[in-house]
C-alpha positions as CSV (number, residue, x, y, z in Angstrom):
1,M,96.8,150.1,102.9
2,A,97.2,150.4,106.6
3,S,94.2,150.1,108.5
4,Q,92.1,153.3,109.8
5,H,90.0,152.4,112.6
6,L,87.0,154.7,113.2
7,S,85.4,156.4,115.9
8,G,82.8,156.0,118.3
9,T,82.2,152.3,116.5
10,T,80.5,151.0,119.3
11,D,77.7,153.3,118.6
12,T,76.5,150.7,116.3
13,S,75.5,147.8,118.9
14,R,72.2,146.6,118.9
15,S,72.0,148.3,122.5
16,A,73.2,151.8,121.5
17,L,71.8,152.5,118.3
18,R,67.4,153.1,118.2
19,T,65.3,152.7,114.9
20,G,66.5,154.9,112.1
21,E,69.7,156.0,114.8
22,W,72.8,156.3,113.0
23,T,76.5,157.1,113.3
24,E,78.9,157.9,110.8
25,S,82.7,159.4,109.8
26,D,84.8,160.1,107.0
27,L,84.0,157.0,105.4
28,L,81.4,154.8,106.5
29,I,77.6,155.1,107.6
30,A,76.4,152.4,109.7
31,R,72.3,153.1,110.3
32,H,70.3,151.0,112.3
33,F,66.4,149.6,111.5
34,D,64.5,147.6,113.5
35,Q,61.1,147.7,111.0
36,P,60.9,147.6,107.9
37,N,59.7,150.5,105.5
38,P,56.8,149.9,103.9
39,R,57.8,152.2,100.6
40,H,60.7,150.3,100.3
41,R,60.6,147.7,97.1
42,R,60.7,144.3,97.1
43,P,63.5,141.5,96.4
44,C,64.2,141.0,93.2
45,A,65.4,137.1,92.6
46,G,69.1,137.1,93.7
47,E,68.3,139.4,96.3
48,T,66.0,136.6,97.3
49,V,68.8,134.3,97.2
50,V,71.1,136.4,99.6
51,L,68.7,136.0,102.1
52,A,68.2,132.7,101.7
53,G,71.9,131.6,101.6
54,A,71.5,133.8,105.5
55,S,68.9,131.2,107.2
56,A,67.3,134.8,108.8
57,R,64.8,134.4,110.9
58,P,62.7,136.8,113.7
59,G,64.9,137.7,116.6
60,Q,68.1,137.8,115.1
61,D,70.6,140.9,114.0
62,L,71.4,140.9,110.9
63,V,74.9,143.7,109.0
64,A,74.0,144.6,105.3
65,L,77.1,146.0,103.7
66,S,76.1,148.6,100.4
67,P,72.4,146.6,101.3
68,T,70.2,148.1,97.9
69,P,66.6,148.9,99.0
70,G,64.8,145.2,97.8
71,L,67.7,143.5,100.2
72,M,67.5,145.5,103.3
73,T,63.1,145.4,103.2
74,G,63.6,141.7,102.8
75,A,66.3,141.4,105.1
76,L,63.7,143.5,107.7
77,T,61.4,141.4,106.8
78,A,63.3,137.8,107.7
79,V,64.3,139.6,111.0
80,C,60.8,141.5,112.2
81,P,59.6,141.9,114.6
82,G,62.0,141.7,117.5
83,G,65.5,141.4,115.2
84,S,66.9,144.7,113.3
85,V,69.5,145.0,110.5
86,T,72.4,147.6,110.6
87,A,73.2,148.6,106.9
88,V,76.8,149.9,106.7
89,A,77.4,151.9,103.3
90,P,80.5,154.7,102.2
91,T,79.9,158.3,102.9
92,A,80.0,160.5,99.7
93,S,83.5,162.0,100.8
94,A,84.8,157.4,101.1
95,L,83.3,157.1,97.1
96,A,85.0,160.5,95.9
97,L,88.5,158.7,97.4
98,I,87.9,155.8,94.9
99,R,87.1,157.2,92.2
100,P,89.6,156.8,89.0
101,T,92.2,158.9,88.7
102,P,95.9,159.1,87.4
103,E,97.2,159.0,91.1
104,T,95.4,156.1,91.8
105,R,96.2,154.4,87.9
106,Y,92.1,154.0,87.3
107,R,92.5,151.1,89.9
108,W,88.8,150.4,91.0
109,G,89.1,150.2,94.3
110,S,86.3,150.4,97.6
111,V,85.9,151.5,101.1
112,W,86.5,148.4,102.6
113,D,90.1,148.4,101.3
114,L,90.1,151.6,104.1
115,T,89.2,150.5,106.7
116,D,86.9,148.5,109.2
117,L,83.7,147.2,109.9
118,P,82.4,149.9,112.2
119,L,81.0,147.4,114.2
120,L,81.1,145.3,118.0
121,D,83.0,141.8,117.7
122,A,80.3,139.1,117.9
123,S,77.3,141.9,117.5
124,A,75.6,139.9,114.1
125,D,73.8,136.9,113.3
126,A,74.3,137.2,109.6
127,V,76.1,139.2,107.5
128,I,74.6,139.9,103.6
129,G,75.5,141.7,100.4
130,R,75.9,142.4,97.3
131,T,79.7,142.7,95.2
132,V,81.4,143.0,98.7
133,L,84.5,141.3,97.3
134,A,84.6,141.5,94.5
135,P,86.2,145.3,94.2
136,L,88.4,144.8,97.1
137,G,92.1,144.7,96.4
138,H,92.5,142.8,99.8
139,P,89.5,140.6,100.2
140,R,91.0,138.4,102.9
141,R,91.0,141.0,105.0
142,M,87.7,141.9,104.8
143,L,86.7,138.3,105.3
144,I,88.8,138.3,108.4
145,D,86.7,141.9,109.8
146,I,83.7,139.5,108.7
147,A,84.4,136.9,110.6
148,R,84.9,139.0,114.1
149,V,81.4,140.7,113.7
150,L,79.6,137.6,113.7
151,R,78.3,135.4,116.3
152,P,80.1,132.1,116.1
153,G,77.4,129.7,114.1
154,G,77.0,133.2,112.5
155,R,76.2,132.8,108.6
156,L,77.8,135.0,105.8
157,S,75.8,135.4,102.9
158,I,77.1,137.4,99.4
159,C,76.1,137.9,95.9
160,E,79.5,138.8,93.5
161,P,79.8,139.3,90.1
162,L,82.7,137.5,88.4
163,L,83.5,140.4,85.7
164,G,86.7,138.6,84.0
165,Q,83.7,136.1,82.7
166,R,81.7,138.6,81.1
167,S,80.8,137.3,77.3
168,P,81.8,139.7,74.5
169,T,79.1,142.2,73.4
170,D,78.3,141.7,69.7
171,L,77.9,145.4,68.7
172,D,77.4,146.2,64.8
173,G,80.4,148.3,63.4
174,L,82.7,147.0,65.9
175,N,84.8,143.8,65.0
176,R,86.8,141.5,67.8
177,H,89.5,143.6,67.9
178,D,87.8,146.6,69.1
179,L,85.6,145.0,71.8
180,A,88.9,143.6,73.2
181,Q,90.2,147.1,73.5
182,V,86.8,147.6,75.3
183,M,87.5,145.0,77.9
184,K,91.5,145.7,78.3
185,V,90.2,149.0,79.2
186,L,87.2,147.9,82.0
187,T,89.7,145.5,83.2
188,D,92.6,148.2,83.8
189,V,89.8,150.5,85.5
190,Q,88.3,146.9,87.8
191,P,91.7,145.1,88.4
192,A,90.5,143.5,91.4
193,A,87.1,143.0,90.1
194,H,88.5,141.3,87.0
195,A,90.9,139.3,89.2
196,F,87.8,137.2,91.6
197,T,88.0,134.2,91.0
198,V,85.4,131.6,93.0
199,P,88.4,129.4,93.9
200,A,90.1,132.5,95.3
201,A,86.5,133.3,97.7
202,V,86.3,129.8,98.4
203,G,90.2,130.0,99.7
204,N,90.6,133.3,101.7
205,A,87.0,132.5,103.1
206,R,88.5,129.6,104.3
207,L,91.4,131.2,105.2
208,A,89.2,133.6,107.0
209,G,87.9,130.9,109.9
210,L,85.3,130.4,108.0
211,V,83.9,126.9,107.8
212,H,80.6,125.0,105.6
213,I,82.0,127.5,102.3
214,E,79.1,126.9,99.8
215,H,78.6,128.3,96.2
216,I,76.6,128.5,93.4
217,T,77.1,130.2,90.3
218,D,74.3,132.0,87.4
219,T,74.0,134.2,84.6
220,V,72.7,137.7,85.0
221,T,71.4,138.4,81.6
222,T,70.3,141.9,80.7
223,R,67.9,142.7,77.6
224,I,68.5,146.1,76.3
225,T,66.0,146.8,73.9
226,N,65.4,150.8,72.5
227,V,68.6,153.5,71.9
228,A,67.8,155.5,75.4
229,A,67.9,152.2,77.6
230,A,71.5,151.5,75.8
231,E,72.4,155.0,76.2
232,A,71.9,154.8,79.9
233,A,73.7,151.9,80.4
234,L,76.4,153.2,78.3
235,H,76.6,156.3,80.8
236,A,75.5,154.7,83.7
237,P,78.5,155.5,86.5
238,G,80.6,152.6,87.6
239,P,81.4,151.6,91.5
240,A,84.2,153.7,91.1
241,G,81.9,156.8,89.7
242,E,83.4,156.6,85.8
243,S,80.7,155.2,83.7
244,V,81.6,153.1,80.7
245,Y,82.1,155.5,78.1
246,Q,84.2,158.2,80.5
247,A,86.8,155.0,80.7
248,I,86.8,154.3,77.2
249,N,86.8,158.0,76.1
250,R,89.9,158.6,78.7
251,A,91.7,155.4,77.5
252,L,91.3,155.4,74.0
253,G,90.2,158.9,72.5
254,A,87.3,160.8,71.8
255,A,87.1,159.8,68.7
256,F,86.7,155.8,69.6
257,A,84.0,156.4,72.3
258,R,82.1,158.0,69.7
259,R,82.2,155.2,67.4
260,Y,81.6,152.9,70.5
261,A,78.4,154.7,71.9
262,D,77.4,155.1,68.2
263,A,77.9,151.1,67.7
264,W,75.7,150.9,70.4
265,R,72.5,152.8,68.9
266,V,72.6,151.2,65.9
267,T,72.7,147.8,67.5
268,A,69.7,149.0,69.4
269,R,67.6,150.0,67.1
270,R,68.2,146.7,65.0
271,R,67.9,143.9,67.4
272,P,68.6,143.8,71.9
273,L,71.6,144.5,73.2
274,V,72.2,141.5,75.4
275,L,75.0,141.6,78.0
276,T,75.3,138.6,80.1
277,T,77.4,138.5,83.5
278,P,78.0,135.2,85.3
279,I,78.1,135.7,89.0
280,V,78.6,133.9,92.5
281,Y,76.4,133.1,95.7
282,L,78.4,132.4,98.3
283,T,78.2,131.6,101.6
284,A,79.7,130.6,104.9
285,V,79.8,129.9,108.9
286,K,81.4,130.9,111.6
287,P,82.3,128.0,113.5
288,D,80.3,127.6,116.9
289,T,82.4,126.8,119.7
290,G,79.9,125.8,121.5
291,T,79.6,122.4,119.4
C-alpha cells in the first residue's frame, strides 16, 4: 500500500516538543515525555527484557511504538534525567481502519502498513516496542523506517509473538478437528502474525541495513483459573478490534461459537486453562558510520 506521509512530522523532534506536548494526524499520535509518571505501573518481565536490549542510559532519546504503561515507565526511568521518550501510537480512527471487515477479507492489519513514522531522520538513540512487526504485511518497510529514525549506533529492541507456533489448548468437549477449525479462523483473521517467523525477521532487519542482529525466544504462559477470567479472555478485543469469540461466531456460526464458549467455561471450572505463546526478543544496531 502506498505510504501516506504525515503533515507536521518535524514537530516530533526533541527540540520542538516539550513535556506532554503532542502532534496528531489521522493515523498516528506522537507524545513527547522527559520525566516519569509515578502513577504508571512498573515494567513486567518481558518489558524489562526489551529495555535491557535497548541499552538505554540517562540523556538518551528513545522512541516507543504502541507502548504499554510499564514500558513507558521503565524507559523514562532509564533515560531521565536529561533524556526523553517519544511514544507513537495509532489514533482511534487508524484502529478503525484495520478492524476486520468483509472488504479487507478479515485480515489483521496495522497502521504501520499505511504510513511512515512521523519522526526526523537520526533522531533516536533506540526504538523499543511490543508486537511491532508481527501484524505487518510489509515488515521490511517498517524496519527501513526504523533504521532511518535511529542515530548511528542506535539500537532496536522489540518483543514479538510467534502466533504461528502457539500451542493448541485442550478444551473439554472439543476434539482436535474442532480446535484445528478454530486455529484456521484465527490464522485467516491474523495472516501476517501467523506468517511472522524469526528467520524472516532477521533477514528483513539485515536488508534494512541493521547489524549485530540477535534474538532470544521465550514462552509466555497464561493460566486462566476461573470462569470469569475465561470469559474475559474469550471476549477481549484483539489488535484488530475483534475478539476470538466474535471471529469464531462470524466464521463458524453462532452454534459453534456457543459450544466453544461453553467448552472454555466447563474447562475453567474443572482445571486451569493454560495458554502458551512463544515470543521472540529481537535486537539490532544501526551501523555507526564513525567506526
